[in-house]
N, C-alpha and C positions, 0 to 999 in steps of 0.2 A: 841405269836402275827402276824400273817402271816409279818404286815403290815412292822416294824420290824426289819422281817429277806430278803438280800439282795436276788433276785431272778438269778436264772440263764439266762444266752442268751442263746436263740437260733434259730435258721436262717427261717427262714418265708418263705414260694415260696410267689412271685412272683404276686400282684395280678392281674388281665385281663382287659379291655377296660371296660370302662362304669361304672367299678367296680368304689365303694364311694376313695374316697382322700380326705390326711388333708396336704402331700407332694410329692413332685416329689420321694421320696425314692421307695414306699411300691408298686409302680404301673411297669407292668413287658419293659411298653414302656418308663418307666422314666420321663414322663410326667403326670402331673394334673393341669388340669386347671379346676377352677370354680368350685374346690373337684370335681373331674372325672379323672378318667385317660381316655389320650386319646392320641390317635397314633402323632408320626411327618408327616412331610411333605417334610421339606428340613434340611438341615441340621442347616440352625441359630433359629429352636426352642429348636435343645437342645443347653444344659448347654457346655461350655468350657471345650475341650478337648474331645468332645462329638459328635457326625457323624452321623445323621438319614438316617439306614439302611430300605432301601425301597427297600422290596421284594415286588414280582408279585401278591402274592395272599390277596396284605392287613397286615395287624398287620403291620407297617414301627415301625422299635423301635429304643430310642437314645442308643448304644455303642458307650466305647472305643473309638478313634482314635486307629487307630495301630499302630507299629515301625516298623524304620526300619525290611525288611526280613521276615515285618509275612505278611500273602496274602491281599489279595483285589480288590475291582469291580471296584471302581473309586480315582478319587485324594481325594476326597473329606474324605473318609474313612482315608484315611496318614493323621499320624502328619505335621505339618507343615514345609515346604521345599520340600517333599518326595515327589513326584509320583506316580501313579501306571502303572508297566510299565511290560509288565505280569503277571501282575496279584501281582505282589509283590509288597511292598512298596518298593523307592529304589529313592538315590541321585540326581542320573543324566539320561540320554539318551546315551549322548556323552560329548565333551571333554569342548565343550564348555561353558555347563552347572556348567564344573567345575571352580577354579580358576586358576588362568597362570600357579601355581608350583606344577598344581596335574593335576592326566588325570582319567576316566571316565571307571573305571574296570569294565569290563563288555565282556572277552572274554576272563578269568582264570577259574581256576579248585575250585572258592569258594561256602561257604555256601554264603554266602550275595550277589549274582549280583549287577552289575549296582550300585557301588558306589565311589565315589571319593577320592582316594588316592594319597601321595604322588609320583612324579613322582621318578624314581628314579636313585638312582647314578651309575660312571664307574663300570664295572666289574661286574654287578647285572642281574642274568635271564629274559630277556623280554620278548614280544611274539611281538609288538610296535614299530617303532619310538619314535609314538608317547607318550611312556610311560616310557622313557627316558629323565632325565635333559639336555644331550647332544645332542638331539633331530634324535639316532644314536643308533639301533637296528641293528648288524652285530651275527651273526647264537648265536641269541639267548641270545645272551649277550649284555647291555648298552657298548659302549665305547667312544672316544672324537673323534673330528674331530681333521684334523690336518688342509687341505682347505676346502673354500666353493662351490668344482667339488666336495666334498664328502658329502653335503646337497642336498637336495630336490633342485626343481626348486620352486622359491623364497623367496631362503635360503639367509644365508651366517654365515662364522665361524665364533666365536667371539674371540676373545685375549684366553677364559677362554674351549676353545675345546666345543663347544654346538653350534650346528646349530639353529640359530635364525632367524623370519624372516622380513624380509627386510622390513621397515614402509617405508609407503604410503605418500605421502607430507601432513605436517601436522598434521605428528604421532612425538611420543616422543624421540625421539634420545643420545644417548652421542658424536659418533662420527661423519664423514659423509661416514664416508664403512655402516652405523646403517640402512643407507636412499634407497631405489629407486632410489632420485637424486642424493645421492654421495655428497650432502651437508644438514647437520648441522648444524643452527645458531640458538644458545638461546635454543638451546636442543628443537628445533622442525624442521627432514626434512622439505627445501621447493626448490619450482624447483627455486622461486626466491624470494629475496627480497626486491628488488624495484621494476618500471616498466621499468629501466634502465638493467636491466636482461632481458630483453626480448625481439623483434622480434620485430619491428618496428608494428605498427599496432595492436599491445599485450598490458596487460596489466598487470599487477604481482597481482592478488587478495589477499591480505595480512589481509584478512577476517577472511576467514578457515583453504583453502587451499595451498597456497601460493605456487600458478599455475599459468604461465603464459596463459591466456584467453584472444581469438578472444575478440579487442571494437568494441562496441558495436554500429547497427546503428541509423539513423533520427528513433524514435519513443520507442529505444525498451524502458526499465524500469531499471533506475540508483535510485546508491546513491550520487556515489564521481564522479567530474570531469572528472579522471581519466580512471571510466572505457567508455566512450565517444570519440569519433570518432571527435566530438567538444567540446560539453560540457552538462553536468547532471544541467536540469532547471523544477527544480516542483519533484523532481527524473523520471525526461524522462528525453531521449539524445536527441539535436536538437542543432541548430547552431544560436542563436536571445533567447533574450529577451525581446529587446525594436526594432520599427523599427527603428530607428537608425543607428543599425546592422548591417540592409543590405543594398543592395549596388543598387544604382540609378533604378529607374523600378522597385521595388523589396516591403515587406511592410510584419513582423514577424507576421505569420499566427503560433495561438497558437495550441496547444493539434494535432500534436504537434509542440513545436515550432521551425518552419524554415521559411528559406528567399523565399517568392513564388511570382512570376511576380504580378505583379497589373493587374486589366480589364479592362477591356472595356468598352466603352458607348454600355446601354446597360443588363450589365449582373447584377447579383444579386448581393447584398454587403449587410453589416451588417454597416460600416464603412468607415470614409470620405477615413483615408487610404487604403484601400482595392485599393480605386479607379485607373487610370489612371491620369480622369483629379478633381481626391481630395474632389468630394463630391457624397456623397450616398447618392440621396435625396430619400423618399420614398421604400429604401430599393432593390435605381436601380443607376447604377452611371450614373452619367450625368453632364452638364457642368458648372452647380449651384444649387444652394441649395436660393440664394435670389438675387436681385439689387446689393446690395452693390459688390460681387464675379465681376461682367460685369465692363467693360469698361464704360468713363464718355458717356453721347447718349446713352447708351443699357440699357437692363433689361430683366431679368429672365422671360424665358419663359416655362412657362409647357404644352412640346407638347404632353403629354398623349399618348406616342409614348415608348413599349419596346426595340426600338433599340437605338434612343437616346429621354428620357424621359423629361430634360430641357435641355434649349442652350439659351446662350448669343444671343436676335435679337434684331437691332439695332428700337430705338423710333423716329417715324413719324413725319419724320418734320413740319415745320409750313406751314400752308396752306392743308394742307395734307387733304385728307379724314381720315374719324374714326366714328368709332361707340363705344359700353362700351367696348367694348373687346378690343381697338385703346390701346398703350399707347404713348400720344404723346410727343416729343422733351420738350415742356411749360410746359406737366401737366393736358395741359384744353382742353377740349373735348366740345367746341358749331356748333351751328348747323351742329354736323354732321364736322368740318372742326377742326383741327389742329389752336388752338386762343393761343396767350397772355391771360394768366387768368386778369382777372380787380381787386377781390379780391380773398381773403382765401375758400369761399365758392367757387368757380370757380375749388378749389383743392379736387384730395379723401380725403377722412379722413385720415390724420394724416402729412401733406404736410399743405402748405404754401404759399400765394403766395409773389413773391421779385421779385428786378432786378437784371436780375446777370451779370454778367461783358461783357455781348457786350450789356447792355442797355435793356434788354429785358427784359418783365415781367414771369417769369415761375414760375412753383410749384415745392416748394424743401420740402423731408422728415422733417418733426420740429424734435427740437432734446432735448437732454436730458440735468441735470443738471449737471454746470460744463463744458457744448458748449460755444459756441461762438454762437455768435444771435445780431441782427442789434437790433429787433422789441420782442413784449412781442409773438407775432402770432408761433414765430421761437422755439418754448420753450416748445412747447404740452404741453399746458393748464397753462404751468410755468409764471416765470415772466421773463425778461432781466433785469439784473441790472448792470452798468458798464462795457455793452458787454459781460455779461457770463449769461448762462442760471443759474435762481435760482428760490428754492421754495419760497421765501417770498422778501417782500421788508420790511416789519415795522410787528410789532408785533401783526400786527393786521392779518395777510395774516396767521398766524398762528392757530392754535385746544387752548383751552380755558388752557388744563393740557401740552402748550409746550411755546415758546419765538424763538423769530429769532433772530437765530446768527449769521457773516461767521466763516467760516471752514476757511479760505485761512491763 
């Protein structure tokens, strides 16, 4: 019975592209997709440990990656960590690809070039300084150094007779002589430990390099106050944060935060503090913004000029001629003459007629809650209760949902 016998194992020819398959193994390309042998287009199409061998005539196959010393055409053909150098899978191109205690062996007559090898001890044969632990290859033999003068430029001879590269500021160190700055503090090469080690107008950059840097000008990006000639405000060097930080006739201008001379009449402005006059009216510096900015007997007039947009102007005296644009000292213009008001109907909206300290009837601005008063008219539609403007006298003056109560 043939089914009960063990069949011999035999080598079968791989099947071609476009042939039917069940898995990757029988295909010459090592790829079986939807039960058909297909070629690869990139190494990621292949299984782990394989690469896509792309040929000019097609028929790309997945092949096992090449090991150290084997021939190659691309880096993808080499095992992880290896590179294709001069068509050979190699470990390194130069010493920078190797650990610090090894060198790239690419100048010696060996079977496998471009590999990382351990640096050589004293008395062993060498080709270059880079091959020796001591950093000195003299007469094709590794020897130790006695003084730093025997080492290359930028190196020093350490206590073990090894030429070591002098460490830049910010590099690790053991003793002062390891550093280009001759200062090893807390195992870090430093030009400075704090700004007191630096010259005037310099600061110690303790974030990375520990070097003395020139203090930054106003407007420069910063993180800490000591980086700036004045201070660091919102990550920008400046000399003020508030208007009060500046001298007389100056304001604190943002971005950068710098004290700037105030601007005069008619200049474009954004806020009052920018203006010499202290008033920014409709984005122009003026003398006033409202009547309350002017002295008694004057009012704030909008001149409509870009040179002087607003100015405090004396009110027209009693008996002077007037029109709808005139502001009378009495507040009342009757028949084109500034006269005393007879009642509040003679006054502009928001004002009421009262007798001033000179015994003259004048129009005065009505006030709000809590302000002194003598009549209800003085309270802008409110009530005068015990000589103070109030919202109500009794509960009936309030809405049904509220009640009248003294808050004194």
